[in-house]
N, C-alpha and C positions, 0 to 999 in steps of 0.2 A: 229494107231500105236500100238500094243502090246508089251508084255514084250518081247517077243524072237528078236521082230526087234529093240528092244533098246540093247539088249545083243550082237545080230550081229552088232548093229554099233558100241558098246565099243570094239569089238573083231577086227572090222576091221580098226579102229582107232591104234590098236598096230601094226596091221598089216601094217599102213601106213609108221612106224618109217624106214622101208626100210633097206637094207642090208647096213651098215657101215664099214663092213669088206674088200668089194671091194671099190677100190678109182676111180670107173667110174667116169669120167667127164659128167655131167650132166647140161643141160643148163634149169636153173631156170625159172619155168611159170612166164608170165608176170604179173600176181596179185600181185607179189612180189614188182612192179614199183608203185602200190596203196599203198601199207605198207610204202614203202621209203618215197611217199609225205606225209601219213599220220604221219609218226614219226616227220619230219619237223616242220608241222603245229600243233603237240600236243606238242611239245617242246615249238614251239613260243605263244602257250596258256598259257602251266605251268609258263611262262615267266611272263606273264599278270596276271594271278591268285594268284600267290605266296605271293602276299600282303594280298588278300584276305583271304586265306588260311591261314594266319599266325595271321589274327584278328580275327580268330573264337575261340570261347570260349573253344572249347575240338578239336585241329587240329591233334592230334594224332589219335584220333577215327575216327576221319572225312576219314584222311588217309589210316588208316588200312581198314576200310569198303570198301572205293571205290577201295584199290587195290584188295580186295577179289573179289570184282564188274568187275573188269577189267580182274580177271583171269577166271570167267565165262564166260563173254563175248567172251574171247579167246577162250575158249573150243566150243564156241555156234559158232563161225567164222569157225573155224575149220572144224568144222561136217558139215557146210554150205557150205564150198569149196568144200570138199569132196563129197558130194552128188550133186553138180552143176559142177562136175568133171572138177575143174579149178585147182586141184592139183591131182598127181598120188601117188606120196611117200611123205612123211613128216620126214626130217630129224631133230637132236634137232637144229642144228642152224636156220632151216626154222622155227621150232615152236617158237623160240625167237626172229625170226623176224616178227612174228604175234603178239606175246605177249608183246613186249614194245611199240609198237605205241599204242595198244589197251588200254593196260593198263594206258598208259599216257594220251591218250585220255579223260578215263571216269574220272579223276579227275578235270581236268578244266573245262569240261561240267557239271560237278555235282557243282562245285563251283561258277561257272555262274548261274546256276539255283536256286541255293541256296542264292546268293548274289542279283540277280534279282528280285525274285518272294518271296516277304518277306510275311509273315502270319501276323504278328502283332508287335508292338515296345514298349517297355516296357523302363522307366526313372528310375533309382535308384540313390538316396542320399546316396552316400559312404565317409566315410573320409577315408583321405591317411595314411597308414600306414608307409610307407617310400619313399622318393622322391628322385630319382636318377638322377642327372645330367650327361649327356655324351656328347659328342663333337658335335654331330648332333642331338641328341633327347633326351627327358625327360622321364623317366619311372615312373610310380606310383604303389605302391603295395596296393592293394585296396581289400576288402572281399565282395565280389559280389554274391548274393544268396547263402552264409554260404561257398563259395570257395575262396580261397586267389589266386587271379592271379596278373600279372603283364599288367597295360596299357599304351599306347603312350600317352603322354600329348603334346599338340601342342605348338611351341615355344612361339605364344603370350601368353598364360596364365601360361607357366611353371615358369617364374620370380616371379609372385604374388603369387603363392604357397608354403607353407612351412608345414611340417609334423604335420598331425591333421586336416587341412584345409579339408573341404567338396567340393567334386565335384558331377557333375551332370553327370550318364554315360547313355548313350541310348545301351540300347540292342536289336537286332532284330533279330526276329527267321525266318528265310528262309523257303523255301519252302519243303527243305530236312529235316528239323526239328533242323538244328543247330543252335545255335545262334552265332550272330556276333556281336561284340563292335563296334558302331557307334559314332556317337558326343560325344566327352567330354566338357562340359561346367563347367566355374568356377560359383560360387553360390554368392561370393561377392558382 
């Protein structure tokens, strides 16, 4: 594949957008059934993995990175569908019909891989700066690796802790390179 083939491919993608001025009723290709199923699976996967994403040390960077990866995979999917002649024209709503499931699927898959395949585990003894008891959960503000963060304290040890007490925080680094806050134990 040379440079002219790549340019030709992008020109053809813009031609795929179709004519939006004529309101011809067209039948959607059957491949969109797959994307409907993928949307349901990705929403279920995201619901399962949301807790793992929240316990990451930097969940915003994780989400931003894998949303961008989802956009890239969407463009790759559209190019593949076009080259395989599974779609003839692509309207804006069809583009989003592909974009949303593919992007939503990358986030739980990346979280699952990061959580399941950990590279190393590190434990740190950190003092509690501020302890907040809420109705169903207790949170502590701690300084871990020079960064202040809020960690969730299990109900079993939250009643025993006060501001200034030290806790043992387990930090696992997953295969994707993102750190996850693991077990939290009382030192006393």
